[in-house]
DRENTORKOL-3810 file (N, C-alpha, C; in nm, 4 decimals):
REM DRENTORKOL-3810
@n.u->-0.8892; n.v->2.7697; n.w->-0.9178; ca.u->-0.8976; ca.v->2.6605; ca.w->-0.8237; c.u->-0.8798; c.v->2.5286; c.w->-0.8992
@n.u->-0.7853; n.v->2.4480; n.w->-0.8538; ca.u->-0.7629; ca.v->2.3199; ca.w->-0.9189; c.u->-0.8278; c.v->2.2090; c.w->-0.8370
@n.u->-0.8863; n.v->2.1172; n.w->-0.9096; ca.u->-0.9446; ca.v->2.0023; ca.w->-0.8408; c.u->-0.8497; c.v->1.8847; c.w->-0.8596
@n.u->-0.8192; n.v->1.8184; n.w->-0.7511; ca.u->-0.7289; ca.v->1.7053; ca.w->-0.7573; c.u->-0.8025; c.v->1.5823; c.w->-0.8086
@n.u->-0.7343; n.v->1.5062; n.w->-0.8913; ca.u->-0.7902; ca.v->1.3812; ca.w->-0.9415; c.u->-0.7791; c.v->1.2750; c.w->-0.8333
@n.u->-0.8734; n.v->1.1837; n.w->-0.8345; ca.u->-0.8648; ca.v->1.0677; ca.w->-0.7464; c.u->-0.7641; c.v->0.9703; c.w->-0.8074
@n.u->-0.7051; n.v->0.8871; n.w->-0.7229; ca.u->-0.6056; ca.v->0.7922; ca.w->-0.7729; c.u->-0.6641; c.v->0.6997; c.w->-0.8789
@n.u->-0.7906; n.v->0.6605; n.w->-0.8645; ca.u->-0.8490; ca.v->0.5690; ca.w->-0.9629; c.u->-0.8768; c.v->0.6363; c.w->-1.0972
@n.u->-0.8669; n.v->0.7676; n.w->-1.1031; ca.u->-0.8874; ca.v->0.8412; ca.w->-1.2278; c.u->-0.7560; c.v->0.8737; c.w->-1.2982
@n.u->-0.6432; n.v->0.8477; n.w->-1.2309; ca.u->-0.5123; ca.v->0.8829; ca.w->-1.2859; c.u->-0.4576; c.v->0.7737; c.w->-1.3769
@n.u->-0.3781; n.v->0.8175; n.w->-1.4744; ca.u->-0.3065; ca.v->0.7228; ca.w->-1.5596; c.u->-0.1851; c.v->0.6718; c.w->-1.4821
@n.u->-0.1208; n.v->0.5699; n.w->-1.5360; ca.u->-0.0009; ca.v->0.5161; ca.w->-1.4694; c.u->0.1067; c.v->0.6234; c.w->-1.4561
@n.u->0.1252; n.v->0.7027; n.w->-1.5612; ca.u->0.2253; ca.v->0.8105; ca.w->-1.5572; c.u->0.1909; c.v->0.9128; c.w->-1.4483
@n.u->0.0639; n.v->0.9507; n.w->-1.4401; ca.u->0.0214; ca.v->1.0476; ca.w->-1.3385; c.u->0.0424; c.v->0.9911; c.w->-1.1975
@n.u->0.0141; n.v->0.8624; n.w->-1.1802; ca.u->0.0343; ca.v->0.7991; ca.w->-1.0495; c.u->0.1821; c.v->0.7989; c.w->-1.0121
@n.u->0.2677; n.v->0.7649; n.w->-1.1055; ca.u->0.4121; ca.v->0.7623; ca.w->-1.0769; c.u->0.4638; c.v->0.9025; c.w->-1.0437
@n.u->0.4122; n.v->1.0032; n.w->-1.1124; ca.u->0.4501; ca.v->1.1421; ca.w->-1.0831; c.u->0.4011; c.v->1.1819; c.w->-0.9441
@n.u->0.2782; n.v->1.1456; n.w->-0.9114; ca.u->0.2215; ca.v->1.1750; ca.w->-0.7794; c.u->0.3032; c.v->1.1073; c.w->-0.6691
@n.u->0.3427; n.v->0.9824; n.w->-0.6915; ca.u->0.4227; ca.v->0.9098; ca.w->-0.5927; c.u->0.5565; c.v->0.9798; c.w->-0.5712
@n.u->0.6189; n.v->1.0229; n.w->-0.6792; ca.u->0.7470; ca.v->1.0949; ca.w->-0.6677; c.u->0.7288; c.v->1.2247; c.w->-0.5894
@n.u->0.6220; n.v->1.2980; n.w->-0.6168; ca.u->0.5949; ca.v->1.4235; ca.w->-0.5449; c.u->0.5700; c.v->1.3978; c.w->-0.3962
@n.u->0.4927; n.v->1.2933; n.w->-0.3652; ca.u->0.4634; ca.v->1.2605; ca.w->-0.2260; c.u->0.5899; c.v->1.2177; c.w->-0.1516
@n.u->0.6757; n.v->1.1418; n.w->-0.2191; ca.u->0.8021; ca.v->1.1006; ca.w->-0.1559; c.u->0.8904; c.v->1.2209; c.w->-0.1260
@n.u->0.8904; n.v->1.3174; n.w->-0.2170; ca.u->0.9694; ca.v->1.4395; ca.w->-0.1946; c.u->0.9143; c.v->1.5185; c.w->-0.0760
@n.u->0.7815; n.v->1.5301; n.w->-0.0677; ca.u->0.7199; ca.v->1.5993; ca.w->0.0454; c.u->0.7498; c.v->1.5261; c.w->0.1764
@n.u->0.7479; n.v->1.3927; n.w->0.1724; ca.u->0.7787; ca.v->1.3123; ca.w->0.2917; c.u->0.9234; c.v->1.3345; c.w->0.3344
@n.u->1.0134; n.v->1.3390; n.w->0.2375; ca.u->1.1552; ca.v->1.3615; ca.w->0.2676; c.u->1.1751; c.v->1.4965; c.w->0.3345
@n.u->1.1089; n.v->1.5994; n.w->0.2822; ca.u->1.1202; ca.v->1.7337; ca.w->0.3407; c.u->1.0618; c.v->1.7376; c.w->0.4818
@n.u->0.9482; n.v->1.6718; n.w->0.5008; ca.u->0.8863; ca.v->1.6686; ca.w->0.6341; c.u->0.9782; c.v->1.5968; c.w->0.7330
@n.u->1.0421; n.v->1.4911; n.w->0.6871; ca.u->1.1343; ca.v->1.4172; ca.w->0.7744; c.u->1.2536; c.v->1.5045; c.w->0.8123
@n.u->1.3064; n.v->1.5780; n.w->0.7155; ca.u->1.4205; ca.v->1.6662; ca.w->0.7426; c.u->1.3840; c.v->1.7760; c.w->0.8416
@n.u->1.2595; n.v->1.8218; n.w->0.8345; ca.u->1.2143; ca.v->1.9271; ca.w->0.9255; c.u->1.1693; c.v->1.8714; c.w->1.0601
@n.u->1.1656; n.v->1.7394; n.w->1.0709; ca.u->1.1269; ca.v->1.6770; ca.w->1.1973; c.u->0.9771; c.v->1.6763; c.w->1.2229
@n.u->0.8978; n.v->1.6901; n.w->1.1175; ca.u->0.7518; ca.v->1.6889; ca.w->1.1314; c.u->0.7055; c.v->1.5447; c.w->1.1101
@n.u->0.7075; n.v->1.4690; n.w->1.2186; ca.u->0.6849; ca.v->1.3250; ca.w->1.2116; c.u->0.5456; c.v->1.2894; c.w->1.1614
@n.u->0.4425; n.v->1.3573; n.w->1.2110; ca.u->0.3065; ca.v->1.3221; ca.w->1.1698; c.u->0.2829; c.v->1.3515; c.w->1.0216
@n.u->0.3391; n.v->1.4599; n.w->0.9705; ca.u->0.3247; ca.v->1.4928; ca.w->0.8284; c.u->0.3986; c.v->1.3895; c.w->0.7431
@n.u->0.5155; n.v->1.3490; n.w->0.7889; ca.u->0.5924; ca.v->1.2455; ca.w->0.7196; c.u->0.5099; c.v->1.1169; c.w->0.7086
@n.u->0.4455; n.v->1.0763; n.w->0.8181; ca.u->0.3653; ca.v->0.9539; ca.w->0.8193; c.u->0.2476; c.v->0.9636; c.w->0.7223
@n.u->0.1851; n.v->1.0795; n.w->0.7155; ca.u->0.0715; ca.v->1.0986; ca.w->0.6241; c.u->0.1171; c.v->1.0820; c.w->0.4797
@n.u->0.2298; n.v->1.1423; n.w->0.4436; ca.u->0.2788; ca.v->1.1293; ca.w->0.3063; c.u->0.3189; c.v->0.9863; c.w->0.2744
@n.u->0.3764; n.v->0.9150; n.w->0.3714; ca.u->0.4131; ca.v->0.7756; ca.w->0.3494; c.u->0.2888; c.v->0.6906; c.w->0.3219
@n.u->0.1811; n.v->0.7158; n.w->0.3972; ca.u->0.0557; ca.v->0.6420; ca.w->0.3755; c.u->-0.0029; c.v->0.6734; c.w->0.2384
@n.u->0.0060; n.v->0.7991; n.w->0.1976; ca.u->-0.0453; ca.v->0.8367; ca.w->0.0649; c.u->0.0334; c.v->0.7671; c.w->-0.0453
@n.u->0.1648; n.v->0.7527; n.w->-0.0264; ca.u->0.2478; ca.v->0.6810; ca.w->-0.1243; c.u->0.2002; c.v->0.5366; c.w->-0.1363
@n.u->0.1774; n.v->0.4710; n.w->-0.0234; ca.u->0.1315; ca.v->0.3318; ca.w->-0.0229; c.u->-0.0025; c.v->0.3194; c.w->-0.0962
@n.u->-0.0931; n.v->0.4127; n.w->-0.0709; ca.u->-0.2242; ca.v->0.4069; ca.w->-0.1378; c.u->-0.2116; c.v->0.4306; c.w->-0.2882
@n.u->-0.1290; n.v->0.5269; n.w->-0.3285; ca.u->-0.1108; ca.v->0.5527; ca.w->-0.4714; c.u->-0.0473; c.v->0.4311; c.w->-0.5393
@n.u->0.0469; n.v->0.3661; n.w->-0.4710; ca.u->0.1099; ca.v->0.2465; ca.w->-0.5280; c.u->0.0085; c.v->0.1343; c.w->-0.5473
@n.u->-0.0921; n.v->0.1289; n.w->-0.4621; ca.u->-0.1946; ca.v->0.0240; ca.w->-0.4729; c.u->-0.2686; c.v->0.0329; c.w->-0.6064
@n.u->-0.2753; n.v->0.1515; n.w->-0.6630; ca.u->-0.3452; ca.v->0.1687; ca.w->-0.7902; c.u->-0.2573; c.v->0.1329; c.w->-0.9100
@n.u->-0.1299; n.v->0.1024; n.w->-0.8848; ca.u->-0.0409; ca.v->0.0558; ca.w->-0.9907; c.u->-0.0395; c.v->-0.0970; c.w->-0.9983
@n.u->-0.1052; n.v->-0.1620; n.w->-0.9028; ca.u->-0.1053; ca.v->-0.3077; ca.w->-0.8958; c.u->-0.2408; c.v->-0.3615; c.w->-0.9405
@n.u->-0.2364; n.v->-0.4650; n.w->-1.0213; ca.u->-0.3588; ca.v->-0.5312; ca.w->-1.0655; c.u->-0.4113; c.v->-0.6173; c.w->-0.9509
@n.u->-0.5319; n.v->-0.5895; n.w->-0.9010; ca.u->-0.5853; ca.v->-0.6691; ca.w->-0.7904; c.u->-0.5952; c.v->-0.8183; c.w->-0.8220
@n.u->-0.6002; n.v->-0.8539; n.w->-0.9492; ca.u->-0.6092; ca.v->-0.9947; ca.w->-0.9879; c.u->-0.4820; c.v->-1.0718; c.w->-0.9519
@n.u->-0.3722; n.v->-1.0003; n.w->-0.9247; ca.u->-0.2475; ca.v->-1.0673; ca.w->-0.8874; c.u->-0.2481; c.v->-1.1106; c.w->-0.7407
@n.u->-0.3439; n.v->-1.0620; n.w->-0.6626; ca.u->-0.3568; ca.v->-1.0999; ca.w->-0.5217; c.u->-0.4659; c.v->-1.2066; c.w->-0.5131
@n.u->-0.4277; n.v->-1.3246; n.w->-0.4636; ca.u->-0.5210; ca.v->-1.4372; ca.w->-0.4609; c.u->-0.5717; c.v->-1.4654; c.w->-0.3193
@n.u->-0.7029; n.v->-1.4695; n.w->-0.3018; ca.u->-0.7579; ca.v->-1.5078; ca.w->-0.1715; c.u->-0.7088; c.v->-1.6467; c.w->-0.1311
@n.u->-0.6782; n.v->-1.6619; n.w->-0.0032; ca.u->-0.6276; ca.v->-1.7889; ca.w->0.0476; c.u->-0.4760; c.v->-1.7973; c.w->0.0499
@n.u->-0.4097; n.v->-1.7097; n.w->-0.0271; ca.u->-0.2639; ca.v->-1.7097; ca.w->-0.0328; c.u->-0.2048; c.v->-1.6311; c.w->0.0844
@n.u->-0.0784; n.v->-1.6597; n.w->0.1121; ca.u->-0.0063; ca.v->-1.5903; ca.w->0.2181; c.u->0.0967; c.v->-1.4986; c.w->0.1539
@n.u->0.1084; n.v->-1.3761; n.w->0.2070; ca.u->0.1995; ca.v->-1.2751; ca.w->0.1545; c.u->0.2842; c.v->-1.2166; c.w->0.2671
@n.u->0.4023; n.v->-1.1685; n.w->0.2297; ca.u->0.4839; ca.v->-1.0912; ca.w->0.3235; c.u->0.4243; c.v->-0.9512; c.w->0.3318
@n.u->0.4399; n.v->-0.8887; n.w->0.4482; ca.u->0.3935; ca.v->-0.7504; ca.w->0.4631; c.u->0.5143; c.v->-0.6591; c.w->0.4496
@n.u->0.5137; n.v->-0.5762; n.w->0.3459; ca.u->0.6243; ca.v->-0.4836; ca.w->0.3248; c.u->0.6277; c.v->-0.3820; c.w->0.4379
@n.u->0.7456; n.v->-0.3607; n.w->0.4941; ca.u->0.7604; ca.v->-0.2654; ca.w->0.6023; c.u->0.7389; c.v->-0.3268; c.w->0.7396
@n.u->0.7035; n.v->-0.4542; n.w->0.7435; ca.u->0.6836; ca.v->-0.5237; ca.w->0.8707; c.u->0.7517; c.v->-0.6597; c.w->0.8581
@n.u->0.8845; n.v->-0.6575; n.w->0.8649; ca.u->0.9648; ca.v->-0.7772; ca.w->0.8413; c.u->0.9253; c.v->-0.8921; c.w->0.9338
@n.u->0.9208; n.v->-1.0093; n.w->0.8772; ca.u->0.8896; ca.v->-1.1282; ca.w->0.9539; c.u->0.7408; c.v->-1.1520; c.w->0.9745
@n.u->0.6571; n.v->-1.0614; n.w->0.9286; ca.u->0.5123; ca.v->-1.0778; ca.w->0.9433; c.u->0.4526; c.v->-1.1245; c.w->0.8102
@n.u->0.3557; n.v->-1.2131; n.w->0.8223; ca.u->0.2875; ca.v->-1.2662; ca.w->0.7051; c.u->0.1376; c.v->-1.2405; c.w->0.7179
@n.u->0.0721; n.v->-1.2305; n.w->0.6027; ca.u->-0.0693; ca.v->-1.1947; ca.w->0.5972; c.u->-0.1401; c.v->-1.2943; c.w->0.5066
@n.u->-0.2476; n.v->-1.3533; n.w->0.5554; ca.u->-0.3281; ca.v->-1.4429; ca.w->0.4721; c.u->-0.4519; c.v->-1.3674; c.w->0.4255
@n.u->-0.4686; n.v->-1.3609; n.w->0.2948; ca.u->-0.5787; ca.v->-1.2870; ca.w->0.2336; c.u->-0.7047; c.v->-1.3724; c.w->0.2342
@n.u->-0.8128; n.v->-1.3167; n.w->0.2880; ca.u->-0.9422; ca.v->-1.3835; ca.w->0.2835; c.u->-1.0212; c.v->-1.3390; c.w->0.1599
@n.u->-1.0226; n.v->-1.2079; n.w->0.1360; ca.u->-1.0918; ca.v->-1.1553; ca.w->0.0176; c.u->-1.0403; c.v->-1.0161; c.w->-0.0147
@n.u->-1.0737; n.v->-0.9699; n.w->-0.1343; ca.u->-1.0348; ca.v->-0.8363; ca.w->-0.1798; c.u->-1.1586; c.v->-0.7483; c.w->-0.1893
@n.u->-1.1385; n.v->-0.6220; n.w->-0.1569; ca.u->-1.2452; ca.v->-0.5234; ca.w->-0.1760; c.u->-1.1759; c.v->-0.3949; c.w->-0.2205
@n.u->-1.1939; n.v->-0.3635; n.w->-0.3476; ca.u->-1.1257; ca.v->-0.2477; ca.w->-0.4030; c.u->-0.9762; c.v->-0.2717; c.w->-0.4059
@n.u->-0.9008; n.v->-0.1793; n.w->-0.3509; ca.u->-0.7548; ca.v->-0.1901; ca.w->-0.3485; c.u->-0.7037; c.v->-0.2392; c.w->-0.2141
@n.u->-0.7917; n.v->-0.2987; n.w->-0.1360; ca.u->-0.7551; ca.v->-0.3523; ca.w->-0.0050; c.u->-0.7727; c.v->-0.5032; c.w->-0.0023
@n.u->-0.6790; n.v->-0.5684; n.w->0.0662; ca.u->-0.6885; ca.v->-0.7120; ca.w->0.0915; c.u->-0.7313; c.v->-0.7280; c.w->0.2366
@n.u->-0.8380; n.v->-0.8013; n.w->0.2574; ca.u->-0.8884; ca.v->-0.8279; ca.w->0.3920; c.u->-0.8438; c.v->-0.9667; c.w->0.4336
@n.u->-0.7986; n.v->-0.9773; n.w->0.5570; ca.u->-0.7525; ca.v->-1.1054; ca.w->0.6065; c.u->-0.6957; c.v->-1.0897; c.w->0.7463
@n.u->-0.5950; n.v->-1.1705; n.w->0.7779; ca.u->-0.5369; ca.v->-1.1652; ca.w->0.9119; c.u->-0.3877; c.v->-1.1959; c.w->0.9059
@n.u->-0.3167; n.v->-1.1442; n.w->1.0058; ca.u->-0.1739; ca.v->-1.1720; ca.w->1.0197; c.u->-0.1577; c.v->-1.3107; c.w->1.0802
@n.u->-0.0592; n.v->-1.3821; n.w->1.0312; ca.u->-0.0328; ca.v->-1.5152; ca.w->1.0854; c.u->0.0400; c.v->-1.5023; c.w->1.2183
@n.u->0.0038; n.v->-1.5879; n.w->1.3112; ca.u->0.0678; ca.v->-1.5862; ca.w->1.4413; c.u->0.0088; c.v->-1.4853; c.w->1.5373
@n.u->-0.0900; n.v->-1.4123; n.w->1.4934; ca.u->-0.1525; ca.v->-1.3115; ca.w->1.5781; c.u->-0.2827; c.v->-1.3620; c.w->1.6369
@n.u->-0.3695; n.v->-1.2690; n.w->1.6673; ca.u->-0.4977; ca.v->-1.3020; ca.w->1.7280; c.u->-0.6043; c.v->-1.3360; c.w->1.6239
@n.u->-0.5627; n.v->-1.3416; n.w->1.4985; ca.u->-0.6530; ca.v->-1.3674; ca.w->1.3857; c.u->-0.7609; c.v->-1.2593; c.w->1.3722
@n.u->-0.7285; n.v->-1.1397; n.w->1.4153; ca.u->-0.8206; ca.v->-1.0274; ca.w->1.3983; c.u->-0.8221; c.v->-0.9892; c.w->1.2503
@n.u->-0.9410; n.v->-0.9678; n.w->1.1975; ca.u->-0.9556; ca.v->-0.9288; ca.w->1.0573; c.u->-0.9081; c.v->-0.7843; c.w->1.0411
@n.u->-0.8275; n.v->-0.7610; n.w->0.9387; ca.u->-0.7828; ca.v->-0.6260; ca.w->0.9081; c.u->-0.7680; c.v->-0.6124; c.w->0.7575
@n.u->-0.7554; n.v->-0.4897; n.w->0.7120; ca.u->-0.7390; ca.v->-0.4622; ca.w->0.5693; c.u->-0.6051; c.v->-0.3940; c.w->0.5471
@n.u->-0.5355; n.v->-0.4369; n.w->0.4434; ca.u->-0.4091; ca.v->-0.3751; ca.w->0.4048; c.u->-0.4175; c.v->-0.3358; c.w->0.2576
@n.u->-0.3595; n.v->-0.2208; n.w->0.2219; ca.u->-0.3518; ca.v->-0.1877; ca.w->0.0791; c.u->-0.2722; c.v->-0.2965; c.w->0.0068
@n.u->-0.3151; n.v->-0.3335; n.w->-0.1127; ca.u->-0.2502; ca.v->-0.4425; ca.w->-0.1840; c.u->-0.1041; c.v->-0.4121; c.w->-0.2164
@n.u->-0.0656; n.v->-0.2863; n.w->-0.2143; ca.u->0.0740; ca.v->-0.2509; ca.w->-0.2410; c.u->0.1667; c.v->-0.2921; c.w->-0.1269
@n.u->0.1115; n.v->-0.3249; n.w->-0.0104; ca.u->0.1928; ca.v->-0.3679; ca.w->0.1032; c.u->0.2204; c.v->-0.5177; c.w->0.1010
@n.u->0.1577; n.v->-0.5906; n.w->0.0100; ca.u->0.1702; ca.v->-0.7362; ca.w->0.0066; c.u->0.2715; c.v->-0.7789; c.w->-0.0985
@n.u->0.3648; n.v->-0.8630; n.w->-0.0559; ca.u->0.4665; ca.v->-0.9158; ca.w->-0.1456; c.u->0.4581; c.v->-1.0687; c.w->-0.1429
@n.u->0.4644; n.v->-1.1325; n.w->-0.2588; ca.u->0.4511; ca.v->-1.2789; ca.w->-0.2632; c.u->0.5588; c.v->-1.3486; c.w->-0.1805
@n.u->0.5210; n.v->-1.4567; n.w->-0.1149; ca.u->0.6154; ca.v->-1.5397; ca.w->-0.0405; c.u->0.6852; c.v->-1.6340; c.w->-0.1377
@n.u->0.6062; n.v->-1.6847; n.w->-0.2311; ca.u->0.6580; ca.v->-1.7790; ca.w->-0.3300; c.u->0.7479; c.v->-1.7063; c.w->-0.4281
@n.u->0.8588; n.v->-1.7686; n.w->-0.4638; ca.u->0.9482; ca.v->-1.7092; ca.w->-0.5629; c.u->0.8939; c.v->-1.7364; c.w->-0.7028
@n.u->0.9300; n.v->-1.6503; n.w->-0.7947; ca.u->0.8876; ca.v->-1.6685; ca.w->-0.9325; c.u->0.7564; c.v->-1.6006; c.w->-0.9661
@n.u->0.7006; n.v->-1.5231; n.w->-0.8722; ca.u->0.5764; ca.v->-1.4507; ca.w->-0.9010; c.u->0.6055; c.v->-1.3061; c.w->-0.9234
END
């Protein structure tokens, strides 16, 4: 019986290998038309990618683009673990959390 490591226990190499494996599983699920399984693997990829990013690069108060949701921006209020808590601009200002891997800087040169 093998026990799976948590993402926070993996090295960068192990995380990159895990991401590649998850992407392959997602591709196969998509080809087979298993939409819900495809979505689960895509979410796992996003979470694993969050562990490749230094949380110190995400600054509270800053605005970021949301990867995968073109034209939407997210203002970070605070960080907790690998999640940025804040709200989407132009919305109802409802507080939500996004994995830090979904946030891309608006400012160039970062």
